[in-house]
FIZA-413604 format. One record per residue (C-alpha): residue number from 1; residue in one letter; x, y, z. Coordinates in Angstrom, 3 decimals, decimal comma. Each point is the difference from the previous one (the first is absolute). Last residue first. Layout:
# FIZA-413604
<rec resi="NUM" resn="a" xx="X" yy="Y" zz="Z"/>
...
//
This chain:
# FIZA-413604
<rec resi="189" resn="l" xx="11,444" yy="34,047" zz="8,331"/>
<rec resi="188" resn="g" xx="2,394" yy="-2,457" zz="-1,647"/>
<rec resi="187" resn="p" xx="0,459" yy="-2,230" zz="3,032"/>
<rec resi="186" resn="i" xx="-2,873" yy="0,627" zz="2,401"/>
<rec resi="185" resn="s" xx="1,050" yy="1,337" zz="3,377"/>
<rec resi="184" resn="s" xx="-1,029" yy="0,089" zz="3,644"/>
<rec resi="183" resn="i" xx="-3,175" yy="-2,037" zz="-0,366"/>
<rec resi="182" resn="s" xx="-2,002" yy="0,907" zz="3,083"/>
<rec resi="181" resn="l" xx="-3,247" yy="-1,219" zz="-1,642"/>
<rec resi="180" resn="e" xx="-1,636" yy="3,440" zz="0,233"/>
<rec resi="179" resn="g" xx="3,195" yy="1,646" zz="-1,253"/>
<rec resi="178" resn="a" xx="0,258" yy="-2,400" zz="-2,945"/>
<rec resi="177" resn="r" xx="-3,691" yy="0,662" zz="-0,647"/>
<rec resi="176" resn="a" xx="0,606" yy="3,755" zz="-0,382"/>
<rec resi="175" resn="r" xx="3,099" yy="-0,416" zz="-2,184"/>
<rec resi="174" resn="l" xx="-1,631" yy="-2,548" zz="-2,305"/>
<rec resi="173" resn="y" xx="-3,237" yy="2,011" zz="-0,249"/>
<rec resi="172" resn="e" xx="1,961" yy="3,112" zz="-0,981"/>
<rec resi="171" resn="l" xx="2,007" yy="-2,071" zz="-2,500"/>
<rec resi="170" resn="d" xx="-3,099" yy="-1,125" zz="-1,869"/>
<rec resi="169" resn="l" xx="1,744" yy="-2,145" zz="-2,598"/>
<rec resi="168" resn="e" xx="-0,722" yy="0,091" zz="-3,705"/>
<rec resi="167" resn="n" xx="1,587" yy="-3,305" zz="-0,890"/>
<rec resi="166" resn="d" xx="2,098" yy="-0,945" zz="-3,040"/>
<rec resi="165" resn="g" xx="2,637" yy="-1,876" zz="1,934"/>
<rec resi="164" resn="a" xx="3,219" yy="1,368" zz="1,521"/>
<rec resi="163" resn="f" xx="-1,743" yy="0,732" zz="3,332"/>
<rec resi="162" resn="i" xx="-1,468" yy="-3,512" zz="-0,119"/>
<rec resi="161" resn="s" xx="3,477" yy="-1,410" zz="-0,745"/>
<rec resi="160" resn="r" xx="1,549" yy="1,739" zz="2,998"/>
<rec resi="159" resn="i" xx="-2,728" yy="-1,233" zz="2,333"/>
<rec resi="158" resn="d" xx="0,116" yy="-3,548" zz="-1,402"/>
<rec resi="157" resn="d" xx="3,810" yy="-0,127" zz="0,321"/>
<rec resi="156" resn="l" xx="-0,207" yy="1,076" zz="3,640"/>
<rec resi="155" resn="d" xx="-2,661" yy="-2,632" zz="0,644"/>
<rec resi="154" resn="q" xx="2,158" yy="-2,648" zz="-1,696"/>
<rec resi="153" resn="l" xx="2,926" yy="1,106" zz="2,203"/>
<rec resi="152" resn="r" xx="-1,748" yy="-0,972" zz="3,219"/>
<rec resi="151" resn="d" xx="3,195" yy="0,375" zz="2,085"/>
<rec resi="150" resn="p" xx="-1,297" yy="3,225" zz="1,565"/>
<rec resi="149" resn="s" xx="-2,569" yy="-2,006" zz="2,002"/>
<rec resi="148" resn="l" xx="-2,422" yy="2,199" zz="1,957"/>
<rec resi="147" resn="q" xx="0,533" yy="3,043" zz="-2,211"/>
<rec resi="146" resn="l" xx="-0,105" yy="-2,211" zz="-3,084"/>
<rec resi="145" resn="a" xx="-3,399" yy="-1,395" zz="0,936"/>
<rec resi="144" resn="f" xx="-1,468" yy="3,496" zz="0,436"/>
<rec resi="143" resn="a" xx="1,747" yy="1,179" zz="-3,180"/>
<rec resi="142" resn="k" xx="-1,545" yy="-2,915" zz="-1,939"/>
<rec resi="141" resn="s" xx="-3,472" yy="0,701" zz="1,357"/>
<rec resi="140" resn="l" xx="0,411" yy="3,727" zz="-0,693"/>
<rec resi="139" resn="i" xx="1,164" yy="-0,636" zz="-3,574"/>
<rec resi="138" resn="l" xx="-3,006" yy="-2,286" zz="-0,495"/>
<rec resi="137" resn="d" xx="-2,280" yy="2,682" zz="1,403"/>
<rec resi="136" resn="e" xx="1,355" yy="2,520" zz="-2,523"/>
<rec resi="135" resn="p" xx="-0,196" yy="-2,479" zz="-2,889"/>
<rec resi="134" resn="t" xx="-3,641" yy="-0,666" zz="0,856"/>
<rec resi="133" resn="i" xx="-0,921" yy="-3,389" zz="1,490"/>
<rec resi="132" resn="t" xx="-1,991" yy="-2,051" zz="-2,455"/>
<rec resi="131" resn="p" xx="-3,707" yy="-0,773" zz="0,063"/>
<rec resi="130" resn="i" xx="-0,339" yy="-2,725" zz="-2,666"/>
<rec resi="129" resn="l" xx="-1,930" yy="0,420" zz="-3,248"/>
<rec resi="128" resn="g" xx="-0,553" yy="-3,291" zz="-1,748"/>
<rec resi="127" resn="f" xx="1,695" yy="-2,985" zz="-1,569"/>
<rec resi="126" resn="g" xx="2,825" yy="1,556" zz="-1,996"/>
<rec resi="125" resn="y" xx="1,649" yy="1,889" zz="2,859"/>
<rec resi="124" resn="d" xx="-2,229" yy="3,057" zz="-0,391"/>
<rec resi="123" resn="l" xx="0,611" yy="2,743" zz="2,564"/>
<rec resi="122" resn="k" xx="-2,317" yy="1,446" zz="2,620"/>
<rec resi="121" resn="n" xx="1,243" yy="3,216" zz="1,594"/>
<rec resi="120" resn="y" xx="-3,062" yy="1,585" zz="1,618"/>
<rec resi="119" resn="k" xx="-0,452" yy="-2,821" zz="2,535"/>
<rec resi="118" resn="a" xx="3,796" yy="0,130" zz="0,363"/>
<rec resi="117" resn="r" xx="-0,312" yy="3,220" zz="2,034"/>
<rec resi="116" resn="e" xx="-1,933" yy="-1,780" zz="2,753"/>
<rec resi="115" resn="i" xx="2,401" yy="-2,950" zz="-0,014"/>
<rec resi="114" resn="a" xx="3,009" yy="2,323" zz="0,334"/>
<rec resi="113" resn="l" xx="-1,789" yy="1,866" zz="2,796"/>
<rec resi="112" resn="p" xx="-0,454" yy="-3,190" zz="2,033"/>
<rec resi="111" resn="v" xx="3,437" yy="-1,582" zz="-0,750"/>
<rec resi="110" resn="w" xx="2,513" yy="2,778" zz="0,828"/>
<rec resi="109" resn="p" xx="-0,063" yy="-0,650" zz="3,759"/>
<rec resi="108" resn="l" xx="0,951" yy="-3,670" zz="-0,218"/>
<rec resi="107" resn="i" xx="-2,358" yy="-1,364" zz="2,667"/>
<rec resi="106" resn="p" xx="-2,369" yy="0,114" zz="-2,969"/>
<rec resi="105" resn="l" xx="1,057" yy="-3,489" zz="-1,137"/>
<rec resi="104" resn="l" xx="2,085" yy="-0,992" zz="-3,019"/>
<rec resi="103" resn="l" xx="-1,342" yy="-3,232" zz="-1,536"/>
<rec resi="102" resn="d" xx="2,960" yy="-1,742" zz="-1,665"/>
<rec resi="101" resn="l" xx="-0,840" yy="-2,703" zz="-2,545"/>
<rec resi="100" resn="t" xx="2,885" yy="-2,230" zz="-1,032"/>
<rec resi="99" resn="p" xx="1,036" yy="-1,087" zz="-3,478"/>
<rec resi="98" resn="q" xx="0,619" yy="-3,696" zz="-0,680"/>
<rec resi="97" resn="s" xx="3,536" yy="-1,437" zz="0,053"/>
<rec resi="96" resn="v" xx="-0,321" yy="-0,782" zz="3,729"/>
<rec resi="95" resn="d" xx="-2,471" yy="-2,806" zz="-0,701"/>
<rec resi="94" resn="g" xx="-1,026" yy="-2,122" zz="2,997"/>
<rec resi="93" resn="p" xx="-3,223" yy="1,841" zz="0,749"/>
<rec resi="92" resn="f" xx="-0,348" yy="3,178" zz="-2,077"/>
<rec resi="91" resn="r" xx="0,981" yy="2,890" zz="2,227"/>
<rec resi="90" resn="g" xx="-2,105" yy="2,748" zz="1,554"/>
<rec resi="89" resn="v" xx="1,674" yy="2,736" zz="2,011"/>
<rec resi="88" resn="v" xx="-1,772" yy="2,021" zz="2,674"/>
<rec resi="87" resn="l" xx="1,374" yy="3,441" zz="0,615"/>
<rec resi="86" resn="a" xx="0,722" yy="2,576" zz="2,666"/>
<rec resi="85" resn="i" xx="-0,239" yy="-2,053" zz="3,186"/>
<rec resi="84" resn="g" xx="0,929" yy="2,461" zz="2,708"/>
<rec resi="83" resn="s" xx="2,337" yy="2,870" zz="-0,665"/>
<rec resi="82" resn="a" xx="3,647" yy="1,089" zz="0,002"/>
<rec resi="81" resn="l" xx="1,373" yy="-3,277" zz="1,350"/>
<rec resi="80" resn="a" xx="3,701" yy="0,399" zz="0,675"/>
<rec resi="79" resn="g" xx="2,553" yy="-1,186" zz="-2,573"/>
<rec resi="78" resn="q" xx="2,250" yy="3,058" zz="0,327"/>
<rec resi="77" resn="s" xx="-1,110" yy="1,341" zz="-3,411"/>
<rec resi="76" resn="d" xx="-3,648" yy="-0,215" zz="1,053"/>
<rec resi="75" resn="v" xx="-2,201" yy="-3,068" zz="-0,177"/>
<rec resi="74" resn="i" xx="-3,399" yy="-0,335" zz="-1,641"/>
<rec resi="73" resn="w" xx="-1,790" yy="-3,200" zz="0,822"/>
<rec resi="72" resn="g" xx="-1,171" yy="-2,905" zz="-2,091"/>
<rec resi="71" resn="v" xx="-2,651" yy="-2,656" zz="0,314"/>
<rec resi="70" resn="s" xx="-0,541" yy="-3,395" zz="-1,619"/>
<rec resi="69" resn="p" xx="-2,898" yy="-1,316" zz="-2,043"/>
<rec resi="68" resn="d" xx="-0,080" yy="-3,161" zz="-2,151"/>
<rec resi="67" resn="l" xx="-1,896" yy="0,538" zz="-3,233"/>
<rec resi="66" resn="g" xx="-3,212" yy="-1,676" zz="-1,156"/>
<rec resi="65" resn="m" xx="-1,660" yy="3,280" zz="-1,000"/>
<rec resi="64" resn="r" xx="-2,436" yy="-0,254" zz="2,903"/>
<rec resi="63" resn="k" xx="3,073" yy="-0,352" zz="2,268"/>
<rec resi="62" resn="i" xx="1,413" yy="3,325" zz="-1,211"/>
<rec resi="61" resn="v" xx="-3,288" yy="1,809" zz="0,536"/>
<rec resi="60" resn="s" xx="-0,349" yy="-1,516" zz="3,491"/>
<rec resi="59" resn="e" xx="3,571" yy="0,989" zz="0,876"/>
<rec resi="58" resn="a" xx="-0,709" yy="3,613" zz="-0,889"/>
<rec resi="57" resn="l" xx="-3,090" yy="0,061" zz="2,199"/>
<rec resi="56" resn="e" xx="1,812" yy="-1,727" zz="2,895"/>
<rec resi="55" resn="r" xx="2,992" yy="2,335" zz="-0,116"/>
<rec resi="54" resn="s" xx="-2,348" yy="2,815" zz="0,548"/>
<rec resi="53" resn="c" xx="-1,238" yy="2,853" zz="-2,018"/>
<rec resi="52" resn="s" xx="-1,790" yy="3,168" zz="0,835"/>
<rec resi="51" resn="g" xx="-0,994" yy="2,791" zz="-2,317"/>
<rec resi="50" resn="d" xx="-3,728" yy="-0,767" zz="0,082"/>
<rec resi="49" resn="s" xx="0,271" yy="-1,493" zz="-3,493"/>
<rec resi="48" resn="a" xx="2,504" yy="-2,577" zz="1,223"/>
<rec resi="47" resn="m" xx="3,657" yy="0,477" zz="-0,853"/>
<rec resi="46" resn="f" xx="2,639" yy="-0,897" zz="-2,580"/>
<rec resi="45" resn="a" xx="2,985" yy="1,580" zz="-1,753"/>
<rec resi="44" resn="l" xx="0,683" yy="-2,746" zz="-2,506"/>
<rec resi="43" resn="d" xx="3,417" yy="-1,361" zz="-0,919"/>
<rec resi="42" resn="v" xx="0,202" yy="-2,731" zz="-2,634"/>
<rec resi="41" resn="d" xx="3,259" yy="-1,904" zz="-0,053"/>
<rec resi="40" resn="n" xx="2,592" yy="-1,244" zz="-2,435"/>
<rec resi="39" resn="t" xx="1,321" yy="3,306" zz="-1,247"/>
<rec resi="38" resn="l" xx="1,802" yy="1,048" zz="-3,150"/>
<rec resi="37" resn="r" xx="0,618" yy="3,627" zz="-0,819"/>
<rec resi="36" resn="p" xx="-1,525" yy="2,389" zz="-2,486"/>
<rec resi="35" resn="r" xx="1,949" yy="2,987" zz="-1,372"/>
<rec resi="34" resn="d" xx="-0,565" yy="3,714" zz="0,720"/>
<rec resi="33" resn="r" xx="-1,996" yy="-1,213" zz="2,964"/>
<rec resi="32" resn="y" xx="-3,714" yy="0,749" zz="0,392"/>
<rec resi="31" resn="v" xx="-1,707" yy="-3,199" zz="-1,152"/>
<rec resi="30" resn="s" xx="2,865" yy="-2,178" zz="1,245"/>
<rec resi="29" resn="a" xx="-0,409" yy="1,511" zz="3,457"/>
<rec resi="28" resn="a" xx="-3,575" yy="-1,290" zz="0,162"/>
<rec resi="27" resn="l" xx="1,190" yy="-3,545" zz="-0,646"/>
<rec resi="26" resn="g" xx="2,912" yy="0,457" zz="2,407"/>
<rec resi="25" resn="g" xx="-1,949" yy="1,171" zz="3,022"/>
<rec resi="24" resn="a" xx="-3,579" yy="1,279" zz="0,054"/>
<rec resi="23" resn="l" xx="-3,354" yy="-1,082" zz="-1,440"/>
<rec resi="22" resn="a" xx="-2,821" yy="1,509" zz="1,986"/>
<rec resi="21" resn="f" xx="-2,507" yy="-1,551" zz="2,342"/>
<rec resi="20" resn="q" xx="-3,282" yy="0,552" zz="1,798"/>
<rec resi="19" resn="y" xx="-1,783" yy="-2,949" zz="1,567"/>
<rec resi="18" resn="e" xx="-3,750" yy="-0,428" zz="0,443"/>
<rec resi="17" resn="t" xx="-0,030" yy="-2,527" zz="-2,816"/>
<rec resi="16" resn="n" xx="-1,034" yy="0,054" zz="-3,643"/>
<rec resi="15" resn="v" xx="3,399" yy="0,735" zz="-1,588"/>
<rec resi="14" resn="l" xx="2,112" yy="-1,985" zz="2,465"/>
<rec resi="13" resn="e" xx="0,065" yy="-3,507" zz="-1,516"/>
<rec resi="12" resn="s" xx="0,132" yy="1,280" zz="-3,586"/>
<rec resi="11" resn="t" xx="2,825" yy="2,260" zz="1,166"/>
<rec resi="10" resn="v" xx="1,854" yy="-2,976" zz="1,449"/>
<rec resi="9" resn="l" xx="-0,181" yy="-2,104" zz="-3,163"/>
<rec resi="8" resn="k" xx="0,866" yy="2,818" zz="-2,407"/>
<rec resi="7" resn="l" xx="2,959" yy="1,015" zz="2,173"/>
<rec resi="6" resn="l" xx="1,132" yy="-3,644" zz="0,107"/>
<rec resi="5" resn="a" xx="-0,110" yy="-0,123" zz="-3,812"/>
<rec resi="4" resn="l" xx="1,983" yy="3,262" zz="-0,095"/>
<rec resi="3" resn="p" xx="2,599" yy="-1,458" zz="2,423"/>
<rec resi="2" resn="t" xx="0,387" yy="-2,995" zz="-2,335"/>
<rec resi="1" resn="m" xx="-1,227" yy="-3,486" zz="0,794"/>
//
């Protein structure tokens, strides 16, 4: 299965539920970069319609898809936990070559507004319009992760490549949200 096939599968699962979601991560970055990049996972910012989300809700979605769930945390550059459970990862049982599904939870402070803005940024991936994180919110998500773990060079490359891409970026929004999210710097801004 390809990441796009997994995206099609998960979005068909989520489209008529009480969950809100937006494509994020490497697949979204490839839309905005000056050149696409390979990825073997599908990242979705994910929450319930009331703005909440729990590990249990994300795990139930992953289990309904026949995937094995596990959880992930965000750690800072010293290896200390920076938040509670921040994502639930779904893996195909017994097959590590298959793409993974990462459901990014609203404990990550950029997730709720990014999902809200993605409702007005639906992109066609060949099988339907999918709410996709805006390039500004993607830069913020990458800068947030990079600030916690400066060794995340793929995030740095994504940020630089998005700035180099053909995107009309709202720099005022980027600066304001970076301040709200306590992001000290965004490479290229």
